[in-house]
PDB file of N, CA, C and O in Angstrom:
ATOM      1  N   MET A   1      81.122 118.526 117.251  1.00  0.00           N
ATOM      2  CA  MET A   1      82.139 117.693 117.876  1.00  0.00           C
ATOM      3  C   MET A   1      83.241 118.625 118.406  1.00  0.00           C
ATOM      4  O   MET A   1      83.732 119.477 117.665  1.00  0.00           O
ATOM      5  N   PRO A   2      83.625 118.474 119.660  1.00  0.00           N
ATOM      6  CA  PRO A   2      84.645 119.356 120.227  1.00  0.00           C
ATOM      7  C   PRO A   2      85.970 119.267 119.463  1.00  0.00           C
ATOM      8  O   PRO A   2      86.380 118.197 119.013  1.00  0.00           O
ATOM      9  N   GLU A   3      86.615 120.409 119.335  1.00  0.00           N
ATOM     10  CA  GLU A   3      87.861 120.494 118.576  1.00  0.00           C
ATOM     11  C   GLU A   3      88.963 119.605 119.165  1.00  0.00           C
ATOM     12  O   GLU A   3      89.735 118.997 118.423  1.00  0.00           O
ATOM     13  N   ALA A   4      89.033 119.531 120.496  1.00  0.00           N
ATOM     14  CA  ALA A   4      90.054 118.702 121.148  1.00  0.00           C
ATOM     15  C   ALA A   4      89.842 117.225 120.823  1.00  0.00           C
ATOM     16  O   ALA A   4      90.807 116.480 120.653  1.00  0.00           O
ATOM     17  N   TYR A   5      88.586 116.805 120.739  1.00  0.00           N
ATOM     18  CA  TYR A   5      88.263 115.412 120.416  1.00  0.00           C
ATOM     19  C   TYR A   5      88.734 115.074 119.003  1.00  0.00           C
ATOM     20  O   TYR A   5      89.308 114.011 118.766  1.00  0.00           O
ATOM     21  N   VAL A   6      88.486 115.980 118.080  1.00  0.00           N
ATOM     22  CA  VAL A   6      88.900 115.768 116.690  1.00  0.00           C
ATOM     23  C   VAL A   6      90.422 115.695 116.606  1.00  0.00           C
ATOM     24  O   VAL A   6      90.969 114.820 115.933  1.00  0.00           O
ATOM     25  N   ALA A   7      91.104 116.611 117.287  1.00  0.00           N
ATOM     26  CA  ALA A   7      92.570 116.623 117.278  1.00  0.00           C
ATOM     27  C   ALA A   7      93.122 115.327 117.871  1.00  0.00           C
ATOM     28  O   ALA A   7      94.097 114.775 117.362  1.00  0.00           O
ATOM     29  N   PHE A   8      92.503 114.848 118.937  1.00  0.00           N
ATOM     30  CA  PHE A   8      92.939 113.596 119.570  1.00  0.00           C
ATOM     31  C   PHE A   8      92.780 112.434 118.599  1.00  0.00           C
ATOM     32  O   PHE A   8      93.683 111.605 118.478  1.00  0.00           O
ATOM     33  N   ASN A   9      91.651 112.361 117.909  1.00  0.00           N
ATOM     34  CA  ASN A   9      91.419 111.272 116.953  1.00  0.00           C
ATOM     35  C   ASN A   9      92.418 111.307 115.810  1.00  0.00           C
ATOM     36  O   ASN A   9      92.881 110.262 115.352  1.00  0.00           O
ATOM     37  N   ILE A  10      92.752 112.502 115.348  1.00  0.00           N
ATOM     38  CA  ILE A  10      93.741 112.632 114.278  1.00  0.00           C
ATOM     39  C   ILE A  10      95.100 112.143 114.765  1.00  0.00           C
ATOM     40  O   ILE A  10      95.800 111.434 114.042  1.00  0.00           O
ATOM     41  N   GLN A  11      95.477 112.518 115.988  1.00  0.00           N
ATOM     42  CA  GLN A  11      96.755 112.091 116.556  1.00  0.00           C
ATOM     43  C   GLN A  11      96.812 110.569 116.682  1.00  0.00           C
ATOM     44  O   GLN A  11      97.808 109.951 116.308  1.00  0.00           O
ATOM     45  N   ILE A  12      95.749 109.969 117.207  1.00  0.00           N
ATOM     46  CA  ILE A  12      95.713 108.510 117.366  1.00  0.00           C
ATOM     47  C   ILE A  12      95.800 107.825 116.004  1.00  0.00           C
ATOM     48  O   ILE A  12      96.498 106.821 115.861  1.00  0.00           O
ATOM     49  N   SER A  13      95.102 108.356 115.009  1.00  0.00           N
ATOM     50  CA  SER A  13      95.135 107.772 113.666  1.00  0.00           C
ATOM     51  C   SER A  13      96.545 107.791 113.097  1.00  0.00           C
ATOM     52  O   SER A  13      96.991 106.813 112.496  1.00  0.00           O
ATOM     53  N   ARG A  14      97.246 108.908 113.286  1.00  0.00           N
ATOM     54  CA  ARG A  14      98.620 109.009 112.779  1.00  0.00           C
ATOM     55  C   ARG A  14      99.540 108.039 113.499  1.00  0.00           C
ATOM     56  O   ARG A  14     100.372 107.383 112.871  1.00  0.00           O
ATOM     57  N   GLU A  15      99.394 107.945 114.819  1.00  0.00           N
ATOM     58  CA  GLU A  15     100.242 107.032 115.586  1.00  0.00           C
ATOM     59  C   GLU A  15      99.978 105.582 115.190  1.00  0.00           C
ATOM     60  O   GLU A  15     100.915 104.793 115.066  1.00  0.00           O
ATOM     61  N   LEU A  16      98.726 105.233 114.996  1.00  0.00           N
ATOM     62  CA  LEU A  16      98.389 103.873 114.578  1.00  0.00           C
ATOM     63  C   LEU A  16      98.960 103.588 113.192  1.00  0.00           C
ATOM     64  O   LEU A  16      99.469 102.496 112.940  1.00  0.00           O
ATOM     65  N   SER A  17      98.877 104.549 112.311  1.00  0.00           N
ATOM     66  CA  SER A  17      99.435 104.392 110.973  1.00  0.00           C
ATOM     67  C   SER A  17     100.942 104.162 111.041  1.00  0.00           C
ATOM     68  O   SER A  17     101.480 103.325 110.316  1.00  0.00           O
ATOM     69  N   ASP A  18     101.623 104.906 111.915  1.00  0.00           N
ATOM     70  CA  ASP A  18     103.069 104.728 112.084  1.00  0.00           C
ATOM     71  C   ASP A  18     103.396 103.331 112.597  1.00  0.00           C
ATOM     72  O   ASP A  18     104.355 102.709 112.142  1.00  0.00           O
ATOM     73  N   VAL A  19     102.605 102.840 113.536  1.00  0.00           N
ATOM     74  CA  VAL A  19     102.825 101.502 114.089  1.00  0.00           C
ATOM     75  C   VAL A  19     102.622 100.448 113.006  1.00  0.00           C
ATOM     76  O   VAL A  19     103.421  99.519 112.883  1.00  0.00           O
ATOM     77  N   ILE A  20     101.565 100.588 112.228  1.00  0.00           N
ATOM     78  CA  ILE A  20     101.288  99.621 111.160  1.00  0.00           C
ATOM     79  C   ILE A  20     102.424  99.613 110.142  1.00  0.00           C
ATOM     80  O   ILE A  20     102.852  98.547 109.699  1.00  0.00           O
ATOM     81  N   GLU A  21     102.914 100.789 109.770  1.00  0.00           N
ATOM     82  CA  GLU A  21     104.025 100.860 108.821  1.00  0.00           C
ATOM     83  C   GLU A  21     105.278 100.200 109.386  1.00  0.00           C
ATOM     84  O   GLU A  21     105.996  99.512 108.660  1.00  0.00           O
ATOM     85  N   ALA A  22     105.547 100.402 110.676  1.00  0.00           N
ATOM     86  CA  ALA A  22     106.716  99.784 111.307  1.00  0.00           C
ATOM     87  C   ALA A  22     106.589  98.264 111.320  1.00  0.00           C
ATOM     88  O   ALA A  22     107.563  97.557 111.061  1.00  0.00           O
ATOM     89  N   VAL A  23     105.405  97.763 111.616  1.00  0.00           N
ATOM     90  CA  VAL A  23     105.179  96.312 111.611  1.00  0.00           C
ATOM     91  C   VAL A  23     105.412  95.757 110.212  1.00  0.00           C
ATOM     92  O   VAL A  23     106.044  94.714 110.048  1.00  0.00           O
ATOM     93  N   MET A  24     104.905  96.450 109.216  1.00  0.00           N
ATOM     94  CA  MET A  24     105.076  95.986 107.841  1.00  0.00           C
ATOM     95  C   MET A  24     106.554  95.962 107.452  1.00  0.00           C
ATOM     96  O   MET A  24     107.015  95.015 106.815  1.00  0.00           O
ATOM     97  N   ARG A  25     107.297  97.009 107.837  1.00  0.00           N
ATOM     98  CA  ARG A  25     108.732  97.067 107.524  1.00  0.00           C
ATOM     99  C   ARG A  25     109.504  95.960 108.240  1.00  0.00           C
ATOM    100  O   ARG A  25     110.354  95.302 107.640  1.00  0.00           O
ATOM    101  N   ASN A  26     109.208  95.760 109.507  1.00  0.00           N
ATOM    102  CA  ASN A  26     109.979  94.817 110.321  1.00  0.00           C
ATOM    103  C   ASN A  26     109.641  93.359 110.046  1.00  0.00           C
ATOM    104  O   ASN A  26     110.468  92.480 110.291  1.00  0.00           O
ATOM    105  N   THR A  27     108.458  93.090 109.549  1.00  0.00           N
ATOM    106  CA  THR A  27     108.065  91.702 109.306  1.00  0.00           C
ATOM    107  C   THR A  27     108.074  91.332 107.833  1.00  0.00           C
ATOM    108  O   THR A  27     108.045  90.151 107.488  1.00  0.00           O
ATOM    109  N   GLY A  28     108.113  92.325 106.969  1.00  0.00           N
ATOM    110  CA  GLY A  28     108.071  92.065 105.543  1.00  0.00           C
ATOM    111  C   GLY A  28     106.673  91.733 105.040  1.00  0.00           C
ATOM    112  O   GLY A  28     106.504  91.349 103.883  1.00  0.00           O
ATOM    113  N   ILE A  29     105.669  91.881 105.902  1.00  0.00           N
ATOM    114  CA  ILE A  29     104.298  91.582 105.496  1.00  0.00           C
ATOM    115  C   ILE A  29     103.816  92.650 104.509  1.00  0.00           C
ATOM    116  O   ILE A  29     104.157  93.826 104.637  1.00  0.00           O
ATOM    117  N   LYS A  30     103.053  92.242 103.566  1.00  0.00           N
ATOM    118  CA  LYS A  30     102.520  93.165 102.569  1.00  0.00           C
ATOM    119  C   LYS A  30     101.256  93.838 103.093  1.00  0.00           C
ATOM    120  O   LYS A  30     100.553  93.296 103.946  1.00  0.00           O
ATOM    121  N   LYS A  31     100.986  95.016 102.574  1.00  0.00           N
ATOM    122  CA  LYS A  31      99.848  95.808 103.043  1.00  0.00           C
ATOM    123  C   LYS A  31      98.528  95.053 102.900  1.00  0.00           C
ATOM    124  O   LYS A  31      97.693  95.098 103.804  1.00  0.00           O
ATOM    125  N   ALA A  32      98.331  94.371 101.797  1.00  0.00           N
ATOM    126  CA  ALA A  32      97.073  93.646 101.581  1.00  0.00           C
ATOM    127  C   ALA A  32      96.911  92.513 102.589  1.00  0.00           C
ATOM    128  O   ALA A  32      95.816  92.294 103.107  1.00  0.00           O
ATOM    129  N   ALA A  33      97.992  91.796 102.870  1.00  0.00           N
ATOM    130  CA  ALA A  33      97.924  90.691 103.831  1.00  0.00           C
ATOM    131  C   ALA A  33      97.632  91.216 105.227  1.00  0.00           C
ATOM    132  O   ALA A  33      96.843  90.622 105.962  1.00  0.00           O
ATOM    133  N   LEU A  34      98.262  92.324 105.599  1.00  0.00           N
ATOM    134  CA  LEU A  34      98.014  92.920 106.908  1.00  0.00           C
ATOM    135  C   LEU A  34      96.572  93.404 106.999  1.00  0.00           C
ATOM    136  O   LEU A  34      95.918  93.228 108.027  1.00  0.00           O
ATOM    137  N   GLY A  35      96.084  94.007 105.939  1.00  0.00           N
ATOM    138  CA  GLY A  35      94.698  94.476 105.924  1.00  0.00           C
ATOM    139  C   GLY A  35      93.713  93.335 106.095  1.00  0.00           C
ATOM    140  O   GLY A  35      92.743  93.455 106.843  1.00  0.00           O
ATOM    141  N   ARG A  36      93.955  92.230 105.405  1.00  0.00           N
ATOM    142  CA  ARG A  36      93.069  91.069 105.540  1.00  0.00           C
ATOM    143  C   ARG A  36      93.094  90.524 106.960  1.00  0.00           C
ATOM    144  O   ARG A  36      92.049  90.171 107.507  1.00  0.00           O
ATOM    145  N   ALA A  37      94.279  90.452 107.563  1.00  0.00           N
ATOM    146  CA  ALA A  37      94.397  89.933 108.929  1.00  0.00           C
ATOM    147  C   ALA A  37      93.667  90.836 109.915  1.00  0.00           C
ATOM    148  O   ALA A  37      92.965  90.348 110.801  1.00  0.00           O
ATOM    149  N   LEU A  38      93.827  92.147 109.767  1.00  0.00           N
ATOM    150  CA  LEU A  38      93.150  93.081 110.670  1.00  0.00           C
ATOM    151  C   LEU A  38      91.640  93.023 110.483  1.00  0.00           C
ATOM    152  O   LEU A  38      90.893  93.069 111.461  1.00  0.00           O
ATOM    153  N   LEU A  39      91.186  92.922 109.246  1.00  0.00           N
ATOM    154  CA  LEU A  39      89.757  92.827 108.976  1.00  0.00           C
ATOM    155  C   LEU A  39      89.193  91.545 109.574  1.00  0.00           C
ATOM    156  O   LEU A  39      88.120  91.567 110.178  1.00  0.00           O
ATOM    157  N   TRP A  40      89.899  90.432 109.416  1.00  0.00           N
ATOM    158  CA  TRP A  40      89.477  89.142 109.972  1.00  0.00           C
ATOM    159  C   TRP A  40      89.302  89.256 111.483  1.00  0.00           C
ATOM    160  O   TRP A  40      88.281  88.834 112.027  1.00  0.00           O
ATOM    161  N   GLU A  41      90.291  89.823 112.157  1.00  0.00           N
ATOM    162  CA  GLU A  41      90.221  89.981 113.615  1.00  0.00           C
ATOM    163  C   GLU A  41      89.068  90.891 114.013  1.00  0.00           C
ATOM    164  O   GLU A  41      88.349  90.598 114.969  1.00  0.00           O
ATOM    165  N   ALA A  42      88.888  91.983 113.297  1.00  0.00           N
ATOM    166  CA  ALA A  42      87.813  92.923 113.624  1.00  0.00           C
ATOM    167  C   ALA A  42      86.445  92.269 113.461  1.00  0.00           C
ATOM    168  O   ALA A  42      85.562  92.461 114.297  1.00  0.00           O
ATOM    169  N   LEU A  43      86.266  91.506 112.400  1.00  0.00           N
ATOM    170  CA  LEU A  43      84.982  90.842 112.171  1.00  0.00           C
ATOM    171  C   LEU A  43      84.693  89.818 113.256  1.00  0.00           C
ATOM    172  O   LEU A  43      83.566  89.732 113.745  1.00  0.00           O
ATOM    173  N   HIS A  44      85.698  89.043 113.634  1.00  0.00           N
ATOM    174  CA  HIS A  44      85.487  88.030 114.663  1.00  0.00           C
ATOM    175  C   HIS A  44      85.287  88.655 116.038  1.00  0.00           C
ATOM    176  O   HIS A  44      84.520  88.134 116.848  1.00  0.00           O
ATOM    177  N   ALA A  45      85.963  89.757 116.307  1.00  0.00           N
ATOM    178  CA  ALA A  45      85.763  90.455 117.580  1.00  0.00           C
ATOM    179  C   ALA A  45      84.346  91.011 117.650  1.00  0.00           C
ATOM    180  O   ALA A  45      83.710  90.976 118.703  1.00  0.00           O
ATOM    181  N   ARG A  46      83.854  91.523 116.526  1.00  0.00           N
ATOM    182  CA  ARG A  46      82.496  92.067 116.493  1.00  0.00           C
ATOM    183  C   ARG A  46      81.475  90.955 116.708  1.00  0.00           C
ATOM    184  O   ARG A  46      80.511  91.131 117.453  1.00  0.00           O
ATOM    185  N   LYS A  47      81.684  89.808 116.056  1.00  0.00           N
ATOM    186  CA  LYS A  47      80.764  88.676 116.226  1.00  0.00           C
ATOM    187  C   LYS A  47      80.777  88.191 117.667  1.00  0.00           C
ATOM    188  O   LYS A  47      79.723  87.908 118.236  1.00  0.00           O
ATOM    189  N   ALA A  48      81.961  88.091 118.260  1.00  0.00           N
ATOM    190  CA  ALA A  48      82.075  87.638 119.645  1.00  0.00           C
ATOM    191  C   ALA A  48      81.408  88.638 120.578  1.00  0.00           C
ATOM    192  O   ALA A  48      80.754  88.250 121.546  1.00  0.00           O
ATOM    193  N   GLY A  49      81.573  89.920 120.290  1.00  0.00           N
ATOM    194  CA  GLY A  49      80.952  90.955 121.112  1.00  0.00           C
ATOM    195  C   GLY A  49      79.442  90.914 121.024  1.00  0.00           C
ATOM    196  O   GLY A  49      78.752  91.166 122.012  1.00  0.00           O
ATOM    197  N   ALA A  50      78.924  90.600 119.854  1.00  0.00           N
ATOM    198  CA  ALA A  50      77.474  90.518 119.674  1.00  0.00           C
ATOM    199  C   ALA A  50      76.899  89.342 120.452  1.00  0.00           C
ATOM    200  O   ALA A  50      75.743  89.371 120.872  1.00  0.00           O
ATOM    201  N   LYS A  51      77.717  88.306 120.640  1.00  0.00           N
ATOM    202  CA  LYS A  51      77.275  87.125 121.380  1.00  0.00           C
ATOM    203  C   LYS A  51      77.579  87.251 122.870  1.00  0.00           C
ATOM    204  O   LYS A  51      77.186  86.390 123.657  1.00  0.00           O
ATOM    205  N   GLY A  52      78.276  88.319 123.261  1.00  0.00           N
ATOM    206  CA  GLY A  52      78.627  88.504 124.660  1.00  0.00           C
ATOM    207  C   GLY A  52      79.848  87.719 125.094  1.00  0.00           C
ATOM    208  O   GLY A  52      80.096  87.563 126.289  1.00  0.00           O
ATOM    209  N   GLU A  53      80.622  87.219 124.123  1.00  0.00           N
ATOM    210  CA  GLU A  53      81.822  86.447 124.439  1.00  0.00           C
ATOM    211  C   GLU A  53      83.007  87.387 124.594  1.00  0.00           C
ATOM    212  O   GLU A  53      82.992  88.518 124.110  1.00  0.00           O
ATOM    213  N   LYS A  54      84.029  86.898 125.277  1.00  0.00           N
ATOM    214  CA  LYS A  54      85.268  87.660 125.389  1.00  0.00           C
ATOM    215  C   LYS A  54      86.348  86.919 124.641  1.00  0.00           C
ATOM    216  O   LYS A  54      86.419  85.690 124.672  1.00  0.00           O
ATOM    217  N   ARG A  55      87.199  87.690 123.959  1.00  0.00           N
ATOM    218  CA  ARG A  55      88.323  87.103 123.221  1.00  0.00           C
ATOM    219  C   ARG A  55      89.578  87.280 123.996  1.00  0.00           C
ATOM    220  O   ARG A  55      90.644  86.855 123.550  1.00  0.00           O
TER     221      ARG A  55
END
């Protein structure tokens, strides 16, 4: 795997983590509740994608 690709993925992961932490701080949502909501959305997006639907 190219080194630049790995570095890019690490950067995106850190930025996403920062965004998630900011959302949790600003909304008061707990980590477990946010995780469940994100998992729910990901599962439904995957199911819709498998059926060829758009969300």
